[in-house]
C-alpha positions as CSV (number, residue, x, y, z in Angstrom):
1,M,8.3,-34.8,-3.7
2,I,10.3,-31.7,-4.5
3,Y,8.9,-28.9,-6.7
4,S,9.3,-26.0,-8.2
5,R,8.3,-22.5,-7.8
6,I,8.6,-18.7,-8.8
7,A,10.4,-16.8,-6.1
8,A,10.5,-13.7,-8.0
9,T,10.6,-12.0,-11.1
10,G,12.6,-8.8,-12.9
11,A,12.8,-7.4,-16.0
12,Y,14.3,-4.5,-18.1
13,L,13.3,-2.3,-21.2
14,P,16.0,-0.4,-22.7
15,E,15.5,3.6,-22.7
16,R,15.4,4.1,-26.1
17,V,11.4,4.1,-27.4
18,L,10.3,4.3,-30.4
19,T,6.2,5.4,-31.1
20,N,4.1,4.8,-33.8
21,A,4.3,8.5,-34.7
22,E,8.2,8.0,-35.8
23,L,7.5,4.8,-37.4
24,E,5.1,6.5,-39.9
25,K,8.6,8.7,-41.3
26,L,10.0,5.1,-42.1
27,V,7.5,2.6,-43.5
28,D,4.5,3.3,-45.6
29,T,1.9,2.9,-42.3
30,T,0.3,4.8,-40.0
31,D,-0.2,4.9,-35.9
32,E,-3.9,4.1,-36.7
33,W,-3.4,0.7,-38.9
34,I,-0.4,0.1,-36.2
35,R,-2.9,0.2,-33.6
36,T,-6.2,-1.3,-35.0
37,R,-3.9,-4.8,-36.0
38,T,-1.5,-5.3,-33.6
39,G,-2.3,-3.5,-30.4
40,I,1.4,-1.9,-30.5
41,E,1.9,1.7,-29.9
42,R,5.0,2.1,-28.6
43,R,8.5,-0.3,-28.6
44,H,11.7,0.2,-27.2
45,I,15.1,-0.5,-29.3
46,A,18.3,-1.3,-27.8
47,A,21.3,1.6,-27.7
48,A,24.3,0.9,-30.1
49,G,26.4,-1.2,-28.5
50,E,23.7,-2.4,-25.5
51,T,23.4,-6.3,-26.3
52,T,21.0,-8.8,-25.2
53,V,22.9,-10.0,-22.6
54,D,23.2,-6.4,-21.1
55,L,19.6,-6.4,-21.2
56,A,18.9,-9.6,-19.6
57,E,21.6,-9.3,-16.8
58,R,19.7,-5.6,-15.8
59,A,16.7,-8.1,-15.3
60,A,18.4,-11.0,-13.8
61,R,19.6,-8.8,-11.1
62,R,16.1,-7.3,-10.1
63,A,14.8,-10.8,-9.7
64,L,17.4,-11.5,-7.7
65,D,17.0,-8.9,-5.3
66,A,13.6,-9.3,-5.6
67,A,13.9,-13.0,-4.8
68,G,16.8,-12.0,-1.9
69,V,19.2,-14.5,-3.8
70,A,22.6,-13.5,-4.1
71,P,24.2,-13.7,-7.9
72,G,26.7,-16.3,-6.6
73,E,23.9,-18.5,-4.9
74,V,22.3,-19.4,-8.9
75,D,23.3,-23.1,-9.5
76,F,21.6,-23.1,-13.1
77,I,20.9,-21.0,-16.0
78,A,18.7,-21.1,-18.6
79,F,18.6,-18.3,-21.2
80,G,16.1,-18.0,-24.2
81,T,17.0,-15.9,-26.9
82,T,17.1,-15.6,-31.1
83,T,19.7,-12.9,-30.4
84,P,22.6,-13.6,-28.9
85,D,25.9,-11.3,-28.5
86,L,28.3,-14.3,-29.4
87,I,27.9,-17.4,-31.9
88,F,29.6,-18.8,-28.7
89,P,30.1,-18.4,-25.7
90,N,26.1,-18.7,-25.5
91,C,24.4,-16.1,-23.4
92,G,23.7,-18.3,-20.1
93,V,27.7,-18.5,-20.5
94,L,28.7,-14.7,-21.2
95,L,25.8,-14.2,-17.9
96,Q,27.1,-16.4,-15.8
97,E,30.2,-14.3,-16.2
98,R,29.0,-11.3,-15.1
99,L,26.7,-12.7,-11.9
100,G,30.0,-14.8,-10.7
101,C,28.1,-18.0,-10.4
102,Y,30.9,-19.9,-11.7
103,G,30.8,-23.6,-12.9
104,V,27.0,-23.9,-12.5
105,P,25.4,-25.2,-16.0
106,A,24.6,-22.1,-18.1
107,F,23.4,-22.3,-21.6
108,S,21.2,-20.4,-23.8
109,L,18.2,-22.2,-26.4
110,E,16.5,-20.9,-29.2
111,T,13.2,-21.7,-30.0
112,A,12.0,-18.3,-31.2
113,C,9.2,-16.4,-29.2
114,S,8.7,-19.8,-27.0
115,G,12.3,-19.1,-25.8
116,F,11.3,-18.3,-21.8
117,M,8.7,-21.4,-22.1
118,Y,11.3,-24.1,-22.9
119,A,14.1,-22.6,-21.0
120,L,11.4,-22.4,-18.1
121,S,10.5,-26.2,-18.6
122,I,13.6,-27.1,-18.2
123,A,14.9,-25.1,-15.2
124,D,11.6,-26.6,-13.8
125,K,12.7,-30.1,-14.4
126,Y,16.0,-29.8,-13.1
127,V,14.8,-28.3,-9.9
128,R,12.3,-30.8,-9.3
129,C,14.8,-33.8,-9.6
130,G,17.0,-32.2,-7.1
131,D,19.7,-30.9,-9.0
132,A,18.9,-27.5,-9.1
133,K,18.0,-25.4,-5.6
134,R,18.3,-21.5,-7.3
135,A,17.5,-21.4,-11.3
136,L,18.1,-18.4,-13.1
137,V,15.3,-18.2,-16.3
138,V,15.5,-15.7,-18.9
139,G,14.4,-14.3,-22.2
140,A,16.0,-11.2,-23.6
141,E,16.0,-10.1,-27.3
142,T,17.7,-7.6,-29.3
143,L,15.1,-8.1,-32.0
144,S,15.8,-4.4,-33.1
145,R,19.3,-6.2,-35.0
146,I,17.6,-8.0,-37.4
147,T,14.5,-6.3,-38.2
148,D,14.3,-4.4,-42.1
149,W,13.0,-0.9,-41.1
150,K,11.6,-0.9,-44.6
151,D,8.9,-4.0,-44.2
152,R,5.8,-2.4,-42.7
153,A,5.2,-6.3,-42.1
154,T,7.6,-6.5,-39.2
155,A,9.3,-3.3,-38.7
156,V,6.1,-2.5,-36.8
157,L,6.0,-5.5,-34.5
158,F,9.5,-6.3,-33.2
159,A,11.7,-4.5,-30.3
160,D,13.9,-5.0,-27.7
161,G,13.6,-6.4,-23.8
162,A,14.6,-8.6,-21.1
163,G,12.2,-10.8,-18.4
164,A,13.4,-13.1,-15.9
165,V,12.7,-15.3,-12.7
166,V,14.0,-17.5,-10.0
167,L,12.7,-20.7,-9.8
168,E,13.9,-22.6,-6.1
169,P,12.5,-25.5,-4.5
170,A,9.0,-26.4,-3.1
171,A,7.1,-28.3,-0.6
172,A,3.7,-27.4,-2.8
173,P,3.6,-27.5,-6.6
174,G,4.5,-24.0,-8.1
175,V,4.7,-25.0,-12.1
176,L,2.0,-27.2,-12.1
177,S,3.0,-28.4,-15.6
178,T,4.5,-27.4,-19.1
179,H,3.7,-28.5,-22.6
180,L,6.4,-28.2,-25.3
181,H,5.5,-28.7,-29.2
182,A,7.0,-27.7,-32.5
183,D,6.0,-28.3,-36.4
184,G,9.1,-27.7,-38.6
185,R,6.7,-27.9,-41.7
186,H,5.8,-24.1,-41.5
187,Q,9.2,-23.0,-41.1
188,E,9.0,-20.3,-44.0
189,L,6.5,-18.4,-42.8
190,L,8.4,-17.1,-39.9
191,Y,12.1,-17.4,-39.7
192,C,15.4,-15.1,-40.3
193,G,17.4,-16.3,-43.1
194,S,20.9,-16.4,-42.1
195,G,23.5,-18.7,-39.9
196,V,26.7,-19.9,-40.1
197,S,26.5,-23.6,-42.2
198,K,24.3,-21.3,-44.8
199,G,26.2,-18.4,-44.7
200,L,26.2,-14.9,-42.4
201,S,24.7,-12.0,-44.0
202,L,25.6,-8.8,-42.8
203,S,22.6,-7.6,-42.8
204,P,20.3,-10.6,-41.6
205,A,16.5,-9.8,-41.5
206,I,12.8,-11.8,-40.1
207,T,10.1,-12.4,-42.7
208,M,7.0,-13.6,-42.2
209,A,3.4,-14.2,-43.9
210,G,1.4,-12.5,-41.2
211,K,-1.8,-13.8,-42.0
212,E,-0.7,-17.5,-42.3
213,V,1.3,-17.1,-38.9
214,F,-1.7,-15.5,-37.1
215,K,-4.1,-18.2,-38.5
216,I,-1.9,-21.3,-37.4
217,A,-0.7,-19.1,-33.9
218,V,-4.3,-19.0,-33.1
219,S,-5.0,-22.5,-33.7
220,K,-2.2,-23.9,-32.0
221,L,-2.0,-21.6,-28.8
222,G,-6.3,-23.0,-28.5
223,S,-4.8,-26.8,-28.4
224,V,-2.3,-25.8,-25.6
225,V,-4.4,-24.6,-23.7
226,D,-7.2,-27.8,-23.5
227,E,-4.0,-29.7,-23.4
228,T,-3.3,-27.6,-20.3
229,L,-6.5,-27.5,-18.4
230,S,-6.7,-31.2,-19.3
231,A,-3.9,-32.3,-18.2
232,N,-4.4,-30.9,-14.8
233,G,-8.2,-32.0,-14.5
234,L,-9.4,-27.9,-14.5
235,E,-12.5,-26.4,-16.1
236,R,-11.9,-22.9,-17.7
237,G,-13.2,-20.7,-15.1
238,A,-10.2,-22.2,-12.9
239,L,-7.7,-19.8,-13.7
240,D,-7.0,-16.3,-11.9
241,W,-4.9,-14.8,-15.2
242,L,-3.1,-15.3,-18.4
243,V,-0.2,-14.5,-19.2
244,P,0.1,-14.7,-23.1
245,H,2.7,-13.8,-25.3
246,Q,2.6,-10.6,-26.2
247,A,3.1,-10.5,-30.4
248,N,-0.3,-9.0,-30.9
249,I,-3.2,-8.0,-29.1
250,R,-6.1,-9.9,-31.8
251,I,-4.0,-13.2,-31.2
252,I,-4.3,-12.3,-26.9
253,Q,-8.0,-11.5,-27.8
254,A,-8.5,-15.0,-29.4
255,T,-6.5,-17.0,-26.4
256,A,-8.5,-15.3,-23.8
257,T,-12.0,-16.0,-25.8
258,K,-11.1,-19.9,-25.9
259,L,-10.8,-19.9,-22.1
260,A,-14.2,-17.5,-21.6
261,M,-11.4,-15.1,-19.6
262,P,-12.2,-11.4,-19.8
263,M,-9.6,-9.1,-21.0
264,E,-9.6,-8.1,-17.8
265,R,-8.1,-11.2,-16.5
266,V,-5.3,-11.0,-19.3
267,I,-1.9,-9.7,-18.1
268,V,-1.5,-7.3,-21.6
269,T,1.7,-5.0,-22.5
270,V,1.8,-5.3,-26.1
271,Q,1.1,-1.9,-26.6
272,D,4.1,-0.5,-24.2
273,H,6.8,-3.3,-25.8
274,G,5.6,-4.7,-28.8
275,N,6.7,-8.5,-29.5
276,T,10.2,-9.2,-27.4
277,S,10.0,-12.6,-28.3
278,A,11.0,-14.8,-25.8
279,A,11.4,-11.7,-23.4
280,S,7.4,-11.1,-23.9
281,V,5.8,-13.5,-21.5
282,P,8.3,-12.9,-18.5
283,L,8.3,-8.9,-19.3
284,A,4.4,-9.3,-18.7
285,L,5.0,-11.4,-16.0
286,D,7.1,-9.1,-13.9
287,V,4.8,-6.1,-14.9
288,G,1.2,-8.3,-13.5
289,V,3.7,-8.9,-10.4
290,R,4.8,-5.9,-9.4
291,D,1.8,-3.6,-10.3
292,G,-0.2,-5.8,-7.4
293,R,-2.9,-7.7,-9.7
294,I,-0.9,-10.9,-9.6
295,K,-0.5,-12.2,-6.0
296,R,0.4,-14.9,-4.1
297,G,-1.3,-18.0,-4.3
298,D,-3.2,-17.0,-7.6
299,L,-2.9,-19.7,-10.9
300,L,-1.5,-18.1,-13.9
301,L,-1.6,-19.9,-17.5
302,L,1.8,-18.9,-19.2
303,E,1.8,-19.1,-23.0
304,A,3.9,-18.3,-26.7
305,F,4.1,-19.0,-30.0
306,G,7.3,-18.3,-32.2
307,G,8.7,-18.9,-35.5
308,G,9.5,-22.6,-36.2
309,F,6.9,-23.0,-35.6
310,T,7.5,-23.9,-32.0
311,W,5.0,-23.2,-28.3
312,G,4.4,-23.7,-25.8
313,S,2.3,-23.2,-22.0
314,A,3.0,-23.6,-18.6
315,L,0.6,-23.4,-15.5
316,V,1.5,-21.7,-12.5
317,R,0.3,-21.3,-9.4
318,Y,2.3,-18.3,-8.1
């Protein structure tokens, strides 16, 4: 029986840091308001000309270096993003060209903040069935490109970054299970209203009904937590770490409460990089691995919720 395991992680944040104090000059808000309601203190913004694939390449190379895998050994790329460089070729193909692993499957998928979870689930299955031996899973975003910096509801939240993991075959389960869901009935609550067939806008922007999104996110993440534990015959106390989507500290706290987990067992990075959508879970995972909190053998629950709505989880033995 073949399983997949996370061999290594990598992440990258742009150099430019935008603080809450700076945002006070752009929109009607305060540092206290932002911290209290979101937990965010600062976020990273891509430089002019710096693209989603630029960020992804840096994160991917760091993951590959940590795994001891040469770029040319990668034989599968799954890339979650909402902010692609081009309409086509897709970001997976663009990253493949950078890495030099030509001819292997490479694609990007768009499920908003759940993009990394969907990409991880697909890559895990390719490794399990023997069709991939070195899979690169990426979540990367340049959300600053679609943020309305005059809209207080969204300007304080979204930012840029990239995270990546390398999956490899293993004799024992690493990725124990993944659980994916979507519900298009709520699409009007969180969306970016521009596209090819409906007409491209020169200034597309994220639109969000914050209170409604919060309620549904807490409910759906709670249910997927129960689903994940039930599918694996586990009690809440079995988990070592929660690695959540870094959207809002209150949503993170609500999920931790559902698991009866103290916040000391939750990887929280939202204060440092805000909501980076598909990048946020691998960014948080990389922080926990590199600072030594997450150790080999630890049992992790990864989860995310995004526009659409989409949501998903993964139970991982690191």
